[in-house]
C-alpha positions as CSV (number, residue, x, y, z in Angstrom):
1,X,14.0,1.4,41.0
2,X,11.0,-0.9,40.9
3,X,11.4,-4.4,39.6
4,X,10.1,-5.5,36.2
5,X,8.6,-8.7,34.9
6,X,11.5,-10.6,33.2
7,X,11.0,-10.3,29.4
8,X,11.6,-14.1,29.1
9,X,8.5,-14.9,31.1
10,X,6.1,-12.3,29.8
11,X,2.9,-14.3,29.4
12,X,2.2,-12.9,26.0
13,X,5.6,-14.2,24.8
14,X,4.9,-17.6,26.3
15,X,1.6,-17.8,24.5
16,X,3.3,-16.8,21.2
17,X,5.8,-19.6,21.8
18,X,3.0,-22.0,22.6
19,X,1.1,-21.2,19.4
20,X,4.2,-21.8,17.4
21,X,4.9,-25.2,19.2
22,X,1.3,-26.6,19.2
23,X,-1.1,-24.5,17.1
24,X,-3.7,-27.3,17.1
25,X,-4.7,-26.6,20.8
26,X,-6.1,-23.2,19.9
27,X,-9.4,-21.9,18.3
28,X,-9.1,-19.5,15.4
29,X,-9.6,-16.6,17.8
30,X,-7.0,-17.8,20.3
31,X,-9.2,-19.7,22.7
32,X,-8.3,-23.2,24.0
33,X,-9.7,-26.6,22.9
34,X,-10.2,-30.0,24.5
35,X,-8.6,-33.1,23.1
36,X,-11.1,-35.8,22.4
37,X,-11.8,-38.4,19.7
38,X,-8.2,-38.1,18.7
39,X,-8.3,-34.4,17.8
40,X,-8.4,-30.9,19.3
41,X,-12.0,-29.7,19.3
42,X,-14.9,-28.5,21.5
43,X,-14.2,-25.1,23.0
44,X,-16.9,-25.8,25.6
45,X,-18.3,-23.1,27.8
46,X,-15.4,-20.7,28.4
47,X,-14.6,-20.0,32.0
48,X,-12.3,-17.0,32.7
49,X,-9.0,-18.0,34.4
50,X,-6.7,-15.6,36.3
51,X,-3.2,-16.1,37.4
52,X,-2.4,-16.3,41.1
53,X,0.8,-14.3,40.4
54,X,-1.0,-11.0,39.9
55,X,-4.6,-11.6,39.1
56,X,-4.0,-11.1,35.4
57,X,-6.2,-12.7,32.8
58,X,-4.7,-15.9,31.3
59,X,-7.7,-16.7,29.0
60,X,-10.6,-19.1,29.5
61,X,-10.9,-22.8,30.3
62,X,-12.9,-24.7,27.7
63,X,-15.4,-26.3,30.2
64,X,-17.2,-29.4,28.8
65,X,-20.6,-30.7,29.9
66,X,-21.7,-34.3,30.7
67,X,-22.5,-35.4,27.1
68,X,-19.3,-34.1,25.6
69,X,-17.3,-35.9,28.3
70,X,-19.2,-39.1,27.6
71,X,-18.2,-38.8,24.0
72,X,-14.6,-38.5,25.1
73,X,-14.7,-41.6,27.3
74,X,-16.4,-43.7,24.7
75,X,-13.8,-42.7,22.1
76,X,-11.0,-43.6,24.5
77,X,-12.7,-47.0,24.9
78,X,-12.8,-47.5,21.2
79,X,-9.0,-46.9,21.0
80,X,-8.2,-49.3,23.9
81,X,-8.3,-52.7,22.2
82,X,-6.0,-51.7,19.2
83,X,-3.5,-50.1,21.6
84,X,-3.5,-53.0,24.0
85,X,-2.7,-55.3,21.0
86,X,0.2,-53.0,19.9
87,X,3.6,-54.6,20.4
88,X,5.5,-53.4,23.5
89,X,8.5,-52.4,21.4
90,X,6.2,-50.1,19.4
91,X,4.6,-48.6,22.5
92,X,8.1,-47.9,23.9
93,X,9.1,-46.3,20.6
94,X,6.1,-44.0,20.6
95,X,6.5,-43.0,24.3
96,X,10.2,-42.4,23.7
97,X,9.3,-40.2,20.7
98,X,7.0,-38.3,23.0
99,X,9.8,-37.8,25.6
100,X,12.3,-36.7,22.9
101,X,9.8,-34.1,21.7
102,X,8.9,-32.9,25.2
103,X,12.5,-32.2,26.2
104,X,13.0,-29.1,24.0
105,X,9.8,-27.6,25.7
106,X,10.8,-28.1,29.3
107,X,11.7,-24.4,29.7
108,X,8.4,-23.3,28.2
109,X,6.4,-25.6,30.4
110,X,8.4,-24.4,33.5
111,X,7.5,-20.8,32.7
112,X,3.8,-21.5,32.0
113,X,3.6,-23.2,35.4
114,X,4.7,-19.9,37.0
115,X,1.7,-18.1,35.7
116,X,-0.8,-21.0,35.9
117,X,-0.2,-22.3,39.4
118,X,2.3,-19.8,41.0
119,X,5.3,-22.0,41.0
120,X,8.8,-20.5,41.0
121,X,10.8,-21.2,37.8
122,X,12.9,-23.8,39.7
123,X,9.9,-25.7,41.1
124,X,8.2,-25.6,37.7
125,X,11.4,-26.9,36.0
126,X,11.6,-29.7,38.6
127,X,8.0,-30.7,38.0
128,X,8.3,-31.2,34.2
129,X,11.9,-32.6,34.4
130,X,10.9,-35.2,37.0
131,X,8.0,-36.2,34.8
132,X,10.2,-36.7,31.7
133,X,13.1,-38.4,33.4
134,X,10.7,-40.5,35.5
135,X,8.9,-41.8,32.4
136,X,12.3,-42.4,30.7
137,X,13.1,-44.7,33.6
138,X,10.0,-46.7,33.0
139,X,10.7,-46.9,29.2
140,X,14.2,-48.3,30.0
141,X,12.9,-50.8,32.6
142,X,9.3,-51.7,31.5
143,X,10.0,-55.3,30.3
144,X,11.1,-56.6,33.8
145,X,8.1,-54.9,35.5
146,X,5.4,-55.7,33.0
147,X,6.2,-59.4,32.3
148,X,3.1,-61.1,30.9
149,X,0.7,-58.6,32.6
150,X,-2.1,-57.2,30.4
151,X,-3.5,-53.6,30.3
152,X,-6.8,-52.9,32.0
153,X,-8.4,-50.8,29.2
154,X,-9.3,-47.2,29.8
155,X,-7.6,-45.4,32.7
156,X,-9.3,-42.2,33.9
157,X,-7.2,-39.6,35.7
158,X,-8.5,-36.9,38.0
159,X,-5.6,-35.0,39.7
160,X,-5.1,-31.9,41.8
161,X,-3.4,-28.8,40.3
162,X,-0.2,-28.8,42.3
163,X,1.9,-31.2,40.2
164,X,0.4,-31.4,36.7
165,X,3.6,-32.9,35.3
166,X,5.4,-35.1,37.8
167,X,2.1,-36.6,39.1
168,X,-0.5,-36.4,36.3
169,X,1.5,-36.4,33.1
170,X,3.9,-38.9,34.5
171,X,1.1,-41.3,35.4
172,X,-0.6,-40.9,32.0
173,X,2.5,-41.8,30.0
174,X,3.3,-44.8,32.2
175,X,-0.3,-46.0,31.9
176,X,-0.1,-45.7,28.1
177,X,3.3,-47.5,28.1
178,X,1.6,-50.4,29.9
179,X,-1.0,-50.6,27.0
180,X,-3.9,-48.6,28.3
181,X,-5.9,-45.9,26.6
182,X,-6.0,-42.8,28.9
183,X,-8.4,-39.9,29.6
184,X,-7.5,-37.1,32.0
185,X,-9.4,-34.2,33.4
186,X,-7.5,-31.0,33.5
187,X,-7.4,-29.5,37.0
188,X,-9.8,-26.6,37.1
189,X,-7.6,-24.5,39.4
190,X,-4.6,-24.5,37.1
191,X,-2.4,-26.4,34.7
192,X,-4.6,-26.8,31.7
193,X,-2.4,-24.7,29.4
194,X,0.8,-26.6,30.1
195,X,-1.0,-29.9,30.0
196,X,-2.4,-29.0,26.6
197,X,1.1,-28.6,25.3
198,X,2.3,-31.9,26.7
199,X,-0.8,-33.8,25.6
200,X,-0.5,-32.3,22.1
201,X,3.0,-33.7,21.8
202,X,1.8,-37.1,23.2
203,X,-1.0,-37.2,20.6
204,X,1.4,-36.4,17.8
205,X,3.5,-39.4,18.9
206,X,0.5,-41.6,18.3
207,X,-0.4,-42.1,22.0
208,X,-4.1,-42.7,22.8
209,X,-4.5,-39.8,25.3
210,X,-7.5,-37.6,25.9
211,X,-7.6,-34.3,27.8
212,X,-10.9,-32.7,28.9
213,X,-11.7,-29.7,31.0
214,X,-14.9,-29.2,32.9
215,X,-16.6,-28.9,36.3
216,X,-16.0,-31.8,38.6
217,X,-19.7,-32.3,39.5
218,X,-20.6,-32.4,35.8
219,X,-17.8,-34.7,34.7
220,X,-17.3,-37.0,37.7
221,X,-20.2,-39.3,36.8
222,X,-18.6,-40.0,33.5
223,X,-15.0,-40.1,34.5
224,X,-15.6,-42.2,37.6
225,X,-18.7,-44.3,37.1
226,X,-19.1,-44.9,33.4
227,X,-18.7,-48.6,32.5
228,X,-16.2,-47.7,29.8
229,X,-13.8,-46.6,32.5
230,X,-11.8,-49.6,33.7
231,X,-9.5,-47.9,36.2
232,X,-9.5,-44.6,38.1
233,X,-6.5,-42.6,39.4
234,X,-7.5,-39.8,41.7
235,X,-5.3,-37.2,43.6
236,X,-7.2,-34.8,45.7
237,X,-8.9,-34.0,49.0
238,X,-10.6,-36.4,51.4
239,X,-14.1,-35.2,50.9
240,X,-14.1,-35.8,47.2
241,X,-12.0,-39.0,47.6
242,X,-14.5,-40.5,50.0
243,X,-17.4,-39.7,47.7
244,X,-15.5,-41.4,44.9
245,X,-14.7,-44.4,47.1
246,X,-18.4,-44.7,48.0
247,X,-19.3,-44.5,44.3
248,X,-16.9,-47.3,43.4
249,X,-17.8,-49.6,46.3
250,X,-20.3,-51.5,44.2
251,X,-18.2,-51.6,41.0
252,X,-15.6,-54.1,40.0
253,X,-13.1,-51.4,39.0
254,X,-9.4,-50.8,39.8
255,X,-8.7,-47.6,41.6
256,X,-5.9,-45.5,43.2
257,X,-7.2,-42.7,45.4
258,X,-4.5,-40.5,46.9
259,X,-6.0,-38.2,49.6
260,X,-4.8,-35.6,52.1
261,X,-3.9,-36.3,55.7
262,X,-2.1,-34.4,58.5
263,X,1.6,-35.3,57.9
264,X,3.4,-34.9,61.2
265,X,7.0,-34.6,62.4
266,X,7.7,-35.6,66.0
267,X,10.7,-34.3,68.0
268,X,11.8,-36.3,71.1
269,X,15.1,-36.4,72.9
270,X,16.6,-34.3,70.2
271,X,19.6,-31.9,69.7
272,X,20.3,-31.8,65.9
273,X,18.9,-28.3,65.4
274,X,21.0,-27.3,62.4
275,X,19.8,-30.4,60.6
276,X,16.2,-29.5,61.5
277,X,16.6,-25.9,60.3
278,X,17.5,-27.2,56.8
279,X,14.5,-29.5,56.9
280,X,12.2,-26.7,58.0
281,X,13.2,-24.4,55.1
282,X,13.1,-27.3,52.6
283,X,9.6,-28.2,53.9
284,X,8.3,-24.8,52.7
285,X,8.7,-25.7,49.0
286,X,5.7,-24.4,47.1
287,X,4.2,-22.9,50.3
288,X,3.4,-26.3,51.6
289,X,0.9,-26.9,48.8
290,X,2.0,-30.6,48.6
291,X,0.4,-33.8,49.7
292,X,3.6,-34.7,51.5
293,X,4.1,-31.4,53.3
294,X,4.8,-31.6,57.0
295,X,2.3,-29.2,58.7
296,X,2.1,-30.5,62.3
297,X,5.1,-30.6,64.7
298,X,4.7,-32.7,67.8
299,X,7.4,-31.6,70.2
300,X,8.6,-32.8,73.6
301,X,7.7,-29.9,75.9
302,X,11.1,-29.4,77.4
303,X,12.6,-28.9,73.8
304,X,10.2,-26.2,72.8
305,X,12.6,-23.3,73.5
306,X,15.2,-24.8,71.2
307,X,12.6,-25.7,68.6
308,X,11.2,-22.1,68.7
309,X,14.6,-20.5,68.2
310,X,15.4,-22.9,65.3
311,X,12.0,-22.4,63.7
312,X,12.0,-18.7,63.9
313,X,15.5,-18.3,62.5
314,X,14.8,-20.7,59.6
315,X,11.4,-19.5,58.5
316,X,12.4,-15.8,58.8
317,X,15.1,-16.4,56.2
318,X,12.5,-17.5,53.6
319,X,11.7,-15.1,50.7
320,X,8.1,-14.9,49.5
321,X,7.3,-12.8,46.4
322,X,6.4,-12.5,42.8
323,X,8.5,-15.2,41.0
324,X,8.5,-13.3,37.6
325,X,10.3,-10.2,38.8
326,X,13.9,-9.1,38.2
327,X,15.8,-5.8,38.6
328,X,16.6,-5.5,34.9
329,X,16.2,-7.4,31.7
330,X,18.7,-10.3,31.5
331,X,18.9,-10.9,35.2
332,X,18.2,-14.4,36.5
333,X,14.7,-15.1,37.9
334,X,14.5,-14.7,41.7
335,X,15.4,-17.5,44.1
336,X,12.3,-17.5,46.2
337,X,11.0,-20.0,48.7
338,X,7.6,-19.7,47.2
339,X,5.2,-17.3,45.5
340,X,1.4,-17.2,45.9
341,X,-0.9,-20.0,46.9
342,X,-3.1,-21.3,44.2
343,X,-5.7,-18.5,44.3
344,X,-7.2,-15.8,46.5
345,X,-10.0,-18.1,47.6
346,X,-7.4,-20.5,49.1
347,X,-5.6,-17.7,50.7
348,X,-8.9,-16.5,52.3
349,X,-9.6,-20.1,53.5
350,X,-6.2,-20.1,55.2
351,X,-7.0,-16.9,57.0
352,X,-10.3,-18.4,58.1
353,X,-8.6,-21.5,59.5
354,X,-6.0,-19.4,61.3
355,X,-8.6,-17.1,62.8
356,X,-10.7,-20.1,63.9
357,X,-7.6,-21.6,65.6
358,X,-6.9,-18.3,67.5
359,X,-10.5,-18.0,68.5
360,X,-10.5,-21.4,70.0
361,X,-7.4,-20.8,72.0
362,X,-4.3,-21.5,69.9
363,X,-1.3,-19.2,70.5
364,X,0.5,-17.6,67.5
365,X,4.2,-17.6,67.8
366,X,5.3,-16.7,64.2
367,X,3.6,-14.4,61.8
368,X,5.7,-13.6,58.7
369,X,5.4,-10.4,56.7
370,X,5.6,-9.9,52.9
371,X,8.5,-7.8,51.6
372,X,7.3,-5.0,49.4
373,X,10.5,-5.0,47.4
374,X,9.6,-8.5,46.0
375,X,6.4,-7.3,44.3
376,X,5.5,-4.7,41.7
377,X,4.0,-1.5,43.1
378,X,0.3,-1.8,43.4
379,X,0.1,-5.4,42.1
380,X,-2.7,-7.8,43.1
381,X,-1.3,-9.7,46.2
382,X,-4.6,-11.4,47.1
383,X,-3.1,-14.9,46.7
384,X,0.1,-14.3,48.7
385,X,0.5,-15.3,52.4
386,X,3.6,-15.3,54.5
387,X,4.3,-18.3,56.8
388,X,2.3,-18.4,60.1
389,X,2.7,-20.8,63.0
390,X,0.6,-21.7,66.1
391,X,1.2,-23.6,69.3
392,X,-1.4,-25.2,71.6
393,X,-3.9,-25.9,68.9
394,X,-7.1,-27.1,70.6
395,X,-9.0,-30.1,69.4
396,X,-12.1,-27.9,68.7
397,X,-10.2,-26.0,66.1
398,X,-10.9,-27.1,62.5
399,X,-7.2,-26.9,61.7
400,X,-6.5,-29.6,64.4
401,X,-7.8,-32.4,62.1
402,X,-7.2,-30.7,58.7
403,X,-4.3,-30.2,56.4
404,X,-4.2,-26.5,55.6
405,X,-2.6,-26.9,52.2
406,X,-0.7,-23.7,52.6
407,X,1.9,-21.9,54.7
408,X,0.5,-22.5,58.2
409,X,2.3,-24.7,60.8
410,X,0.9,-25.9,64.1
411,X,2.9,-27.2,67.1
412,X,1.6,-29.6,69.7
413,X,3.6,-30.0,72.9
414,X,3.7,-33.4,74.6
415,X,5.1,-34.9,77.8
416,X,5.0,-38.6,77.2
417,X,5.8,-40.9,74.3
418,X,2.2,-42.2,74.3
419,X,1.1,-38.6,73.7
420,X,3.6,-38.2,71.0
421,X,2.4,-41.2,69.1
422,X,-1.3,-40.3,69.6
423,X,-0.8,-36.8,68.3
424,X,1.2,-38.0,65.3
425,X,-1.6,-40.4,64.4
426,X,-4.3,-37.7,64.6
427,X,-5.6,-37.9,61.1
428,X,-6.1,-41.7,61.0
429,X,-3.5,-42.4,58.4
430,X,-1.0,-40.2,56.5
431,X,1.2,-40.4,53.4
432,X,4.4,-39.5,55.2
433,X,5.6,-38.8,58.8
434,X,9.0,-38.3,60.4
435,X,10.5,-38.7,63.9
436,X,13.5,-36.8,65.0
437,X,15.6,-38.2,67.9
438,X,19.2,-38.6,69.0
439,X,18.3,-42.2,69.8
440,X,17.8,-43.7,66.4
441,X,17.1,-47.1,67.7
442,X,14.2,-45.8,69.8
443,X,13.0,-43.7,66.9
444,X,13.0,-46.7,64.5
445,X,11.1,-48.8,67.1
446,X,8.6,-46.0,67.8
447,X,8.2,-45.3,64.1
448,X,6.5,-48.7,63.7
449,X,3.6,-47.3,65.8
450,X,3.0,-44.4,63.4
451,X,0.1,-44.8,60.8
452,X,1.9,-43.5,57.7
453,X,3.1,-45.2,54.6
454,X,6.6,-43.7,54.8
455,X,8.3,-42.9,58.1
456,X,11.5,-40.8,58.1
457,X,14.0,-41.1,60.9
458,X,15.7,-37.7,61.3
459,X,14.8,-36.9,57.7
460,X,11.8,-35.8,55.6
461,X,10.1,-38.4,53.3
462,X,8.7,-37.5,49.9
463,X,6.5,-39.1,47.2
464,X,9.7,-40.4,45.6
465,X,10.6,-41.1,42.0
466,X,11.2,-44.1,39.7
467,X,11.5,-47.3,41.7
468,X,10.3,-45.9,45.0
469,X,6.8,-47.0,45.9
470,X,4.1,-44.7,47.2
471,X,0.8,-45.0,49.0
472,X,-0.9,-44.2,52.3
473,X,-2.6,-45.8,55.3
474,X,-5.9,-45.2,56.9
475,X,-8.0,-42.5,55.3
476,X,-5.1,-41.0,53.3
477,X,-5.2,-43.6,50.5
478,X,-7.7,-46.0,49.0
479,X,-7.0,-48.8,46.5
480,X,-3.8,-49.8,44.7
481,X,-0.4,-48.4,45.7
482,X,1.8,-46.9,43.0
483,X,5.4,-46.1,42.2
484,X,8.0,-48.3,40.6
485,X,6.8,-51.8,39.8
486,X,3.6,-51.1,41.8
487,X,2.5,-48.4,39.4
488,X,2.8,-50.9,36.5
489,X,0.9,-53.5,38.5
490,X,-1.8,-51.0,39.4
491,X,-2.8,-50.4,35.8
492,X,-2.4,-54.0,34.5
493,X,-3.9,-57.4,35.2
494,X,-1.8,-60.5,36.0
495,X,-2.5,-63.8,34.2
496,X,-3.0,-65.7,37.4
497,X,-5.0,-63.2,39.4
498,X,-2.0,-62.1,41.6
499,X,-3.2,-59.6,44.2
500,X,-2.4,-55.9,43.6
501,X,-0.9,-54.4,46.7
502,X,-2.9,-51.6,48.2
503,X,-5.2,-50.3,51.0
504,X,-8.7,-51.9,50.5
505,X,-11.8,-52.0,52.6
506,X,-11.2,-55.6,53.6
507,X,-7.4,-55.8,53.7
508,X,-4.2,-53.8,53.6
509,X,-1.6,-55.5,51.3
510,X,1.7,-53.8,52.0
511,X,5.0,-54.0,50.1
512,X,7.9,-55.4,52.1
513,X,9.6,-52.0,52.3
514,X,8.0,-48.6,51.8
């Protein structure tokens, strides 16, 4: 018998639940609105939006133009002074109220994220749960981190689609807790619906938050350059990040620009293959659509047979399919490694990068296949790709210097430690890297030569939560670092002009321990 979409995640049911929870985000005919000037308004120019799960129609994004976004920024600025003057205890009370009203909707947000950005239920749940519990930690600890620091004013947020809750919503609520007024651009590729729910609850709690949707080229001048914006938080690719960094070069404006890099994992003098197998499968969460995904394996040549055996066994155990399907009503949602990539266009770009690598001389050693039983018969699979892996990636291949942001791994074989370090530093800075070796003392010493903000020894490193700081070196990060106390410092000003730690054009100010 073919599988069915679990009744609990039918999109029509989720929309009905959404309309009951936050009716203010909808137009009279069921379209979506933007949140600006303190109220839900402006349906914009509707842009059809389709789910990566099966290509189904999810509605339309309410895309704004320049002048409407400018109104939003100016209104956020008008709210900033009064909010900055609001007592910290009152700000804490309102953020706590927001969290208390978000918790009953965690399940709904988790299921919306399945359809919007192709997460499994488990990964969607983790995204919103991490956001809520992470902000709770800041509410409980804000006094010690904030001290006598003052808010900057208006913080503008432009973030990628992959973690709309644990990255974007989390940052927004901490920025507001610190006394800032906040405006955020909804990711065009997905997340607007779930973000509308969470922003509606935040606004009901009396928090000065604004959510707008629109094309990046049209809105970036306003959200990045407008004088009303006092701070910019950006998460995205290097191309857009570099353009933003150039635009901010002549402005006295705080910024945090998190960009991609090739995160590498080096293997040298190593025998812990069972441990590595667990890390390989864990590393495929969300199909490697993460800024901290490890996509390049730099392996001592003599160890390649063991690595190949471990890799093939681990990756072949992964299940990739439609995360909404069950055998019968009442069954638990499937436990999949991942579902689709964000859209068919991204899947096609992965194919292009893979074909280019083969054309330039790379050797494929793993090509996964999709299991028909994990899909509906005849459903749109254009956004699904099974894992693929290459060895011997030549420098002329585009993939050599680029993060694929999808399920493609590449392996580079080396014979000397100097080669290992050089290949691991290939992208001039990364957010995370790792080194696997039986000689941990050697690995720790060699790890100091790697250009990454976080270096794992025989373990993966991640963005981290709560007190754990986060940033990047080289071209992977520009501006203030975040996480824990550093996130509070990034969006506030000290009374004595204390330096804010970060990666700047003229200096790198690192925390003592990353």
